[in-house]
C-alpha positions as a Python dict, from the first residue, in 0.01 Angstrom:
ca = {
    (1, 'M'): (0, 0, 0),
    (2, 'V'): (113, -288, -219),
    (3, 'K'): (-159, -427, -443),
    (4, 'K'): (-272, -771, -323),
    (5, 'R'): (-266, -1057, -571),
    (6, 'V'): (-584, -1259, -523),
    (7, 'L'): (-673, -1599, -668),
    (8, 'I'): (-1045, -1676, -676),
    (9, 'T'): (-1128, -2046, -684),
    (10, 'G'): (-1451, -2111, -869),
    (11, 'A'): (-1475, -1985, -1226),
    (12, 'N'): (-1787, -1783, -1311),
    (13, 'S'): (-1921, -1801, -955),
    (14, 'Y'): (-2175, -1530, -871),
    (15, 'I'): (-1993, -1417, -557),
    (16, 'G'): (-1644, -1443, -704),
    (17, 'T'): (-1725, -1241, -1015),
    (18, 'S'): (-1924, -987, -811),
    (19, 'V'): (-1638, -928, -567),
    (20, 'E'): (-1385, -888, -847),
    (21, 'K'): (-1610, -645, -1037),
    (22, 'Y'): (-1683, -438, -726),
    (23, 'V'): (-1320, -404, -619),
    (24, 'L'): (-1182, -330, -966),
    (25, 'E'): (-1450, -64, -1025),
    (26, 'N'): (-1417, 106, -686),
    (27, 'Y'): (-1068, 27, -552),
    (28, 'P'): (-851, -80, -849),
    (29, 'E'): (-536, 4, -655),
    (30, 'D'): (-609, -257, -386),
    (31, 'C'): (-618, -592, -567),
    (32, 'A'): (-535, -780, -883),
    (33, 'F'): (-745, -1091, -950),
    (34, 'D'): (-710, -1423, -1126),
    (35, 'T'): (-968, -1701, -1131),
    (36, 'I'): (-923, -2076, -1149),
    (37, 'D'): (-1174, -2352, -1220),
    (38, 'L'): (-1172, -2652, -986),
    (39, 'K'): (-1403, -2877, -1189),
    (40, 'D'): (-1117, -3091, -1317),
    (41, 'S'): (-776, -3179, -1174),
    (42, 'S'): (-574, -2927, -1377),
    (43, 'W'): (-586, -2672, -1094),
    (44, 'R'): (-348, -2889, -896),
    (45, 'E'): (-71, -2793, -1139),
    (46, 'K'): (-131, -2422, -1085),
    (47, 'D'): (145, -2235, -904),
    (48, 'F'): (-14, -2062, -605),
    (49, 'S'): (310, -1893, -500),
    (50, 'D'): (228, -1593, -720),
    (51, 'Y'): (-60, -1496, -489),
    (52, 'D'): (-100, -1326, -153),
    (53, 'V'): (-459, -1441, -103),
    (54, 'V'): (-676, -1735, -207),
    (55, 'F'): (-1048, -1654, -193),
    (56, 'H'): (-1230, -1987, -202),
    (57, 'V'): (-1590, -1966, -323),
    (58, 'A'): (-1625, -2295, -513),
    (59, 'G'): (-1887, -2523, -359),
    (60, 'I'): (-2230, -2681, -377),
    (61, 'A'): (-2535, -2476, -279),
    (62, 'H'): (-2895, -2420, -387),
    (63, 'Q'): (-2953, -2788, -456),
    (64, 'K'): (-3215, -3017, -309),
    (65, 'E'): (-3038, -3263, -80),
    (66, 'T'): (-3082, -3632, -152),
    (67, 'K'): (-2917, -3956, -44),
    (68, 'E'): (-2758, -3973, -388),
    (69, 'N'): (-2585, -3635, -370),
    (70, 'A'): (-2496, -3636, 1),
    (71, 'E'): (-2139, -3753, -59),
    (72, 'N'): (-2076, -3469, -305),
    (73, 'Y'): (-2132, -3210, -33),
    (74, 'Y'): (-1842, -3348, 168),
    (75, 'K'): (-1616, -3400, -133),
    (76, 'I'): (-1665, -3044, -258),
    (77, 'N'): (-1758, -2832, 44),
    (78, 'R'): (-1510, -2997, 282),
    (79, 'D'): (-1240, -3213, 122),
    (80, 'L'): (-1175, -2982, -173),
    (81, 'V'): (-1155, -2681, 58),
    (82, 'V'): (-896, -2855, 274),
    (83, 'E'): (-692, -2958, -30),
    (84, 'V'): (-692, -2606, -173),
    (85, 'A'): (-602, -2449, 162),
    (86, 'T'): (-322, -2699, 222),
    (87, 'K'): (-176, -2627, -122),
    (88, 'A'): (-206, -2253, -64),
    (89, 'K'): (-17, -2275, 265),
    (90, 'S'): (256, -2502, 129),
    (91, 'E'): (319, -2263, -161),
    (92, 'G'): (350, -1950, 49),
    (93, 'V'): (8, -1788, 22),
    (94, 'R'): (-38, -1555, 318),
    (95, 'Q'): (-417, -1558, 358),
    (96, 'F'): (-701, -1800, 284),
    (97, 'I'): (-1057, -1664, 283),
    (98, 'Q'): (-1331, -1925, 308),
    (99, 'L'): (-1696, -1849, 238),
    (100, 'S'): (-1892, -2053, 492),
    (101, 'S'): (-2257, -2007, 590),
    (102, 'M'): (-2509, -1924, 859),
    (103, 'S'): (-2628, -2283, 801),
    (104, 'V'): (-2359, -2411, 1038),
    (105, 'Y'): (-2600, -2323, 1321),
    (106, 'G'): (-2876, -2547, 1189),
    (107, 'L'): (-3148, -2292, 1264),
    (108, 'T'): (-3441, -2183, 1050),
    (109, 'T'): (-3570, -1941, 1315),
    (110, 'G'): (-3417, -1769, 1614),
    (111, 'K'): (-3149, -1518, 1712),
    (112, 'I'): (-2785, -1617, 1682),
    (113, 'T'): (-2530, -1475, 1925),
    (114, 'L'): (-2164, -1548, 1984),
    (115, 'D'): (-2276, -1806, 2242),
    (116, 'T'): (-2501, -1997, 2000),
    (117, 'E'): (-2382, -2352, 1944),
    (118, 'T'): (-2301, -2468, 1591),
    (119, 'K'): (-2534, -2760, 1522),
    (120, 'P'): (-2591, -2806, 1148),
    (121, 'N'): (-2872, -3037, 1039),
    (122, 'T'): (-2813, -3053, 662),
    (123, 'N'): (-2529, -3194, 456),
    (124, 'Y'): (-2463, -2842, 332),
    (125, 'G'): (-2428, -2703, 683),
    (126, 'K'): (-2234, -3002, 814),
    (127, 'S'): (-1986, -2996, 526),
    (128, 'K'): (-1932, -2622, 569),
    (129, 'L'): (-1863, -2655, 943),
    (130, 'E'): (-1629, -2951, 898),
    (131, 'A'): (-1436, -2752, 637),
    (132, 'E'): (-1404, -2463, 884),
    (133, 'E'): (-1269, -2693, 1153),
    (134, 'K'): (-1015, -2859, 925),
    (135, 'I'): (-871, -2543, 771),
    (136, 'S'): (-859, -2357, 1102),
    (137, 'V'): (-586, -2591, 1227),
    (138, 'L'): (-370, -2481, 932),
    (139, 'A'): (-358, -2123, 1058),
    (140, 'D'): (-35, -1979, 1192),
    (141, 'E'): (153, -1648, 1188),
    (142, 'N'): (241, -1697, 821),
    (143, 'F'): (-95, -1833, 702),
    (144, 'K'): (-406, -1646, 805),
    (145, 'V'): (-740, -1824, 777),
    (146, 'C'): (-1039, -1593, 744),
    (147, 'I'): (-1385, -1756, 762),
    (148, 'L'): (-1707, -1574, 675),
    (149, 'R'): (-2050, -1695, 788),
    (150, 'P'): (-2286, -1467, 598),
    (151, 'P'): (-2665, -1487, 612),
    (152, 'M'): (-2865, -1501, 288),
    (153, 'I'): (-2677, -1314, 15),
    (154, 'Y'): (-2876, -1135, -251),
    (155, 'G'): (-2807, -921, -555),
    (156, 'K'): (-2905, -869, -914),
    (157, 'N'): (-2937, -1204, -1096),
    (158, 'C'): (-2838, -1403, -787),
    (159, 'K'): (-2963, -1755, -731),
    (160, 'G'): (-3151, -1881, -427),
    (161, 'N'): (-3438, -1764, -209),
    (162, 'Y'): (-3428, -1400, -320),
    (163, 'Q'): (-3552, -1502, -664),
    (164, 'T'): (-3854, -1665, -499),
    (165, 'L'): (-3942, -1328, -346),
    (166, 'V'): (-3901, -1162, -686),
    (167, 'K'): (-4149, -1410, -836),
    (168, 'F'): (-4399, -1331, -560),
    (169, 'A'): (-4359, -959, -621),
    (170, 'N'): (-4409, -990, -996),
    (171, 'K'): (-4704, -1231, -991),
    (172, 'L'): (-4915, -1132, -690),
    (173, 'K'): (-5133, -829, -624),
    (174, 'I'): (-5177, -902, -254),
    (175, 'F'): (-4931, -1050, -7),
    (176, 'P'): (-4961, -1137, 364),
    (177, 'Y'): (-4795, -901, 608),
    (178, 'V'): (-4597, -1088, 871),
    (179, 'K'): (-4390, -911, 1134),
    (180, 'N'): (-4054, -1086, 1108),
    (181, 'Q'): (-3685, -1004, 1095),
    (182, 'R'): (-3414, -1167, 889),
    (183, 'S'): (-3042, -1100, 859),
    (184, 'M'): (-2945, -1058, 495),
    (185, 'L'): (-2641, -933, 306),
    (186, 'Y'): (-2638, -735, -18),
    (187, 'I'): (-2367, -847, -259),
    (188, 'D'): (-2193, -508, -273),
    (189, 'N'): (-2178, -494, 106),
    (190, 'L'): (-2027, -843, 109),
    (191, 'S'): (-1779, -736, -158),
    (192, 'E'): (-1670, -437, 47),
    (193, 'F'): (-1632, -656, 355),
    (194, 'I'): (-1414, -903, 166),
    (195, 'R'): (-1201, -617, 34),
    (196, 'L'): (-1142, -504, 392),
    (197, 'M'): (-1055, -861, 497),
    (198, 'I'): (-790, -867, 226),
    (199, 'V'): (-650, -518, 279),
    (200, 'N'): (-637, -561, 658),
    (201, 'E'): (-505, -919, 636),
    (202, 'E'): (-769, -1047, 877),
    (203, 'S'): (-800, -1391, 1033),
    (204, 'G'): (-1074, -1551, 1240),
    (205, 'I'): (-1450, -1595, 1197),
    (206, 'F'): (-1670, -1306, 1084),
    (207, 'F'): (-2044, -1249, 1049),
    (208, 'P'): (-2110, -973, 794),
    (209, 'Q'): (-2469, -856, 742),
    (210, 'N'): (-2664, -551, 632),
    (211, 'A'): (-2702, -272, 886),
    (212, 'E'): (-3080, -333, 897),
    (213, 'Y'): (-3279, -650, 948),
    (214, 'T'): (-3517, -732, 663),
    (215, 'N'): (-3891, -779, 692),
    (216, 'T'): (-3998, -1028, 424),
    (217, 'S'): (-4331, -862, 347),
    (218, 'D'): (-4176, -515, 318),
    (219, 'M'): (-3904, -655, 93),
    (220, 'V'): (-4153, -816, -145),
    (221, 'K'): (-4346, -488, -165),
    (222, 'A'): (-4024, -295, -233),
    (223, 'I'): (-3939, -534, -516),
    (224, 'A'): (-4286, -485, -662),
    (225, 'I'): (-4248, -106, -645),
    (226, 'A'): (-3910, -131, -819),
    (227, 'H'): (-4091, -305, -1106),
    (228, 'G'): (-4364, -43, -1118),
    (229, 'K'): (-4625, -278, -974),
    (230, 'K'): (-4878, -228, -696),
    (231, 'L'): (-4880, -488, -421),
    (232, 'H'): (-5105, -461, -116),
    (233, 'L'): (-4991, -609, 214),
    (234, 'I'): (-5279, -778, 396),
    (235, 'H'): (-5266, -792, 775),
    (236, 'G'): (-5420, -1069, 983),
    (237, 'F'): (-5263, -1372, 816),
    (238, 'G'): (-4983, -1421, 1066),
    (239, 'W'): (-5152, -1717, 1229),
    (240, 'A'): (-5196, -1892, 891),
    (241, 'I'): (-4830, -1838, 800),
    (242, 'K'): (-4718, -1975, 1135),
    (243, 'L'): (-4937, -2281, 1085),
    (244, 'M'): (-4792, -2331, 736),
    (245, 'G'): (-4445, -2306, 886),
    (246, 'L'): (-4511, -2620, 1088),
    (247, 'F'): (-4545, -2815, 766),
    (248, 'I'): (-4368, -2622, 492),
    (249, 'G'): (-3998, -2539, 514),
    (250, 'L'): (-4030, -2250, 268),
    (251, 'A'): (-4277, -2073, 495),
    (252, 'K'): (-4029, -2086, 782),
    (253, 'K'): (-3746, -1961, 562),
    (254, 'A'): (-3952, -1679, 416),
    (255, 'F'): (-4160, -1565, 713),
    (256, 'G'): (-3978, -1685, 1023),
    (257, 'S'): (-3731, -1461, 1204),
    (258, 'L'): (-3363, -1555, 1183),
    (259, 'T'): (-3100, -1301, 1277),
    (260, 'Y'): (-2745, -1247, 1387),
    (261, 'D'): (-2713, -1020, 1688),
    (262, 'V'): (-2602, -689, 1540),
    (263, 'T'): (-2295, -669, 1764),
    (264, 'M'): (-2153, -984, 1603),
    (265, 'S'): (-2126, -802, 1271),
    (266, 'N'): (-1953, -485, 1391),
    (267, 'Y'): (-1618, -416, 1229),
    (268, 'K'): (-1360, -145, 1281),
    (269, 'E'): (-1442, -3, 937),
    (270, 'D'): (-1785, 54, 784),
    (271, 'Y'): (-1860, -194, 508),
    (272, 'V'): (-2232, -131, 460),
    (273, 'A'): (-2217, 113, 170),
    (274, 'V'): (-2569, 37, 43),
    (275, 'K'): (-2882, 56, 256),
    (276, 'L'): (-3159, -204, 227),
    (277, 'M'): (-3410, -19, 8),
    (278, 'D'): (-3138, 115, -219),
    (279, 'S'): (-3001, -236, -260),
    (280, 'I'): (-3342, -361, -379),
    (281, 'K'): (-3361, -78, -633),
    (282, 'N'): (-3016, -176, -757),
    (283, 'C'): (-3114, -543, -784),
    (284, 'E'): (-3428, -478, -983),
    (285, 'S'): (-3324, -185, -1202),
    (286, 'E'): (-3315, -276, -1571),
    (287, 'D'): (-3005, -70, -1642),
    (288, 'N'): (-2799, -241, -1368),
    (289, 'E'): (-2644, -515, -1578),
}
């Protein structure tokens, strides 16, 4: 197999650097990587014709949405994506991989199936979906567009909601037990999935996730154990959490159930190399730098 030349757009991005590190450490014969920063206009002078694949990860996330920053979501998460994809196609790149989001469904709770309507309700979700729609029309037999809609991604030193759970685990001695299920995706499992997308030259929309759904309470306890701390799960607070969820968005995100149907995430090759509890140990181990 010929080694794929991959250009990652988004210098120093958590996902971009994680994917590159994973592939080079485990499958160095598969890919060669370069990275480009899109924060100024100099990238427009870059010759994309040297690459087989553009993996686009640059974007806005993990920011509180305001009226003032609303326009930036569409400039960066939609318009910039379209410009990069158009340039990639015009210069002979064979595959464009776009990291989208579960947020295109606009749900904070529920079960997503292939029949679930996309109905984003945030600027982040709307900009991601509009980018998907605009780059999909560029696809043809010579330019494959591969779109990923992962659930919450977590890993060592990642940003986002996972760090909130780590804070809970490190600061609390008791934590409410709530019976919920959430689709999540460990960074190494995502990295393996992206490697397969590249090697197999895939196109279309994909929904990678861990093999197991995550229970928030069990995850917080596992994080605590990984840090050598004791955390007791207290039953009987489900009603209080549900009531909080009516008023506090974080409660819904943390304790509500939100999943992809498992069949949506099946692929012809296994990409879940790390099981849930092992992934938490990897995230929280001090020697995993």
